[in-house]
N, C-alpha and C positions, 0 to 999 in steps of 0.2 A: 563583811558585806561589801560587795563591789559597787561601783558607780553605774549610773544609767548608761547603757551601751547601745541602744537601738531606739528608733522612733516608737515602736510598740511599748518598750519599757518606759519611755518618757510619758507616753499616754497613760499607762497604768499607774505610774507614780503620781501623776497629777490627779487621777480619778479615784484611786484607792490606795492610799499610802500604807495602810495596814498590811494588805496582801502583797504589795510590792516589797515591803520590808521582809515579810515572811518568805518571799521567793528568794531573797538573798541567802537564805539558809540552805538552799539546794546547791550542793557542791558541783554536781555535774552540769556543765553549761547547756547541754542539749535538753536535759530534763527541765532546767530553769526556763529555757526558751519556750518549752511546751506549756508550762504554767502561764507564762506571760501571754502566749497566744490565747489561752482560755480567758484570762483576765481582761485582755484587750477587747475581746468580744463583749464581755459584760460591761466594760467601760463605754462602749458604743451605745449599748442599750440605756445605761444610766444617764447618758448625756442628752438623750432626746427631749425630756421635759424641760431642760435648760435652754433648748434651742427653739422650741415652739410653745406657745402658751395655750392654744386651743386643744382640748382633748381629742377632737376628731382628727386634727392634723397629726398629733402624736400617734394616734392609733394607726394612721396611714403609714407612718414611718416604721412602726413595729410590724405592720403587715408586710412591708417590703422585706424586713429582716426574716420574717417567717418564711416568705417565699424563697429567699436566698438559701435557706436550709435544704431545699430540694437539691440545689447544686452542690452544696457542701457535702451532703451525704451520698451524692452520686459521684463524687470525685471530680466535679466540674465547677469550680468556683468562678465567681465573677472576676474576670481578668483585670488586673490593675488595682484591685482592692486588697491591700496588704493584710488586713485582718481576716477577710474571708479566705484568702489564699493560705494563710498560716493555719487557720482553723480547719480547713479541708485536709491539709497534710496531717494535722494532729488527729483528727477523727479517723482517717484511714489507717495510720500506723498503730493506733491504740484500739481500734475497733470499738469506738464509743457508740453508745446507744443514743438515739435521737430524742427520746422522750423528755429527758431533763431540759434540753435546750428549748423544746416546744413549750414546756410548762413555764419556763422562765419568761419567755416572750409573752405568753398569755397572762402571767402575773403582772408584768409591766403594763399591759393594756388595762388590766383591772385597776391598777393604781391610778392611772391618769383619769379614770372615771370615778375615783373616790372610794374604791373598795379597800378593805383593810389589807395590810401586808400579808401575803401568803409566805410565812417564814420558811416552810419546807421548799417551796419553789425558788425563792430568792437566795436561800443560804444553804440548806441541806443538800439539794441537788448539785449545785456547783461544787460544794466541798467533796461530795462523793466522786464527781468527775476528777477533781484535782488529785484525790488519793489514788484513783484508778491510773491516772497518768504517771504518778510517781512510783507506784508499787504494784500495778497490775490489778486485775479484777479480784473479787472475793472479800473486799474490805468495806463495802458500802454500809453494812449494818453497824459497823463500829464507830461511825462518825455522825450518826443521826443526831445524837444529843449534843455533840460539839457544834454541829451546824446550827442547832437551835440556840445554844448559848451565844454564838456569834450574832445570830439574828436578833435576839433579845437585846443585846448590847447596842446593836446598830440602831434600833428603834427607841432607845432610851429607857428600856425596862431593865435597869441595872440590877435592882434587887432580885428580880426573877432570874436574871442571868447568873448571878452569884449563887443562888440556891440550886441552879441546875448543874453547876460545875461538878459536884460529886458524882452524879450519875454519868456525866460525860467522861470523866476521867476513869471511871470503872470500865467503861466500854473501850477506852483507848489503850488499856493495858496490853492488848494483843495486837495493836496496830504496829506494823513494821516501822522502825525508826526512819527509814527512807521516806515514808509517807507523811511524817509529822509536819513538815513545812506546809503541807496542804491544809492542815487544821490549826496551825499555830496562831493564826489571827484571832481565833476564838478567845485567846488569852487577853486580848486587848478590849476589855469591856468599857473602859472609860475613854470615850472618843476625843475628849479635850486634852488628853495627856500630851506633853511635848514629845517630839520625835526621839530625842535621846532616851527618854524613859521607855518609850515603846520598844526601841531596839534592845534595851536591857531586859525588858519583860519577855520579849520573844526568845532571847538567848536562854534565859532562865527556864522558860517553859519547855524549850527544846531539850535542854540538858536533863530535865526531869521526865519528859514525855507526858506532861500534864498541862491542861489549860487553866 
């Protein structure tokens, strides 16, 4: 696993250590940079509630991001914004669908207004995008359960996450190995584990192709 090499990677490492560590398992530097662009976008969304305390102000910031998706998917990003520029390039090269991005932003708006976590919007959709980026289209259905395992772990429903592992691993049997770093973070159910333990867990999960 290499060290942080760019501002976007530093941003992702600070916001989401699990997926930053998972991205280290991608050997191709261009593919790894693509994952980081996706995760940096999510890091921007996750940071909003930490910067503003009022739900309405948070919603306004999420609305701004929703509006920026028009430029991203038209190939015209906001100049000077490294995350939007990287995301625009990612979307164009991989011909990504806009719907999961819109659902993610809508789920964040719901959260600041006290709605329950939409696990599919927060975790399944982004994992499906990550797998598409690493291995191309056609694998979205294989990672639905793995995305839910990750989501359950993230919201503290550890017993449910453990129970869902068997189904997730069954679906992952036909996932291309190149795509596995996009789902590997689902193996990290215990959020309070120290970083060295997480690194070992990710390596073991990748070797077996199981979360």
